N, C-alpha and C positions, 0 to 999 in steps of 0.2 A: 422657840420654834425655828428661828432663822439660824441659830447656832447649830442646831441638830442637822439642818439641811447642809450647811457648810461642811460639817464633819463628814456627813454621808457622801457628798460630792468629792471630797478629798480622798476618802477611802476608795471610791469607784475609780478615780483618776489613777491612784497608785496601783490598783489591781490591773487596769488596762495597760499601764506602763510596764508592769512586770510581764504580762502576757505578750506584749509587743517585743520586749527584749528577748524573751524565750523563743519566740517565733523567728526572730531575725538571726539568732545564734545557734540554731539547730538545723541539721540537714533535713531535707524533705525525704520522707520514706518513698515517695514516688520516683525519685531519681536513682534509687538503688537497683542493683542488678537482680536482686531477689524478686522484685516486683515486675520488671519488664524484660528480664533476661539480660544476657551479655550485651554490652554496647558495641555497636559496629563502628569501626573506624572508617572515615572517608577514604576513598581511593587516592592513592598518591598521584599527583599530576605527572604526566609523562614529560620527559625532557624535550621532545620535539613537538612542534605545533601539530594539531590534528587536522586542521582545515588548510591543507596546502592547495594553492591555486597555481596553475601553470603560467 
């Protein structure tokens, strides 16, 4: 009985490890442009300061 439990827990641990490895090494579909549309680039900072004080 105990040997069967150990084998079962090892199989579950391996399955979880494989799923975590797959999750970490694949891109999220929610980051793709097909899901949210084209990504907007942030505005370029202007060369002169915007808050000029006399």
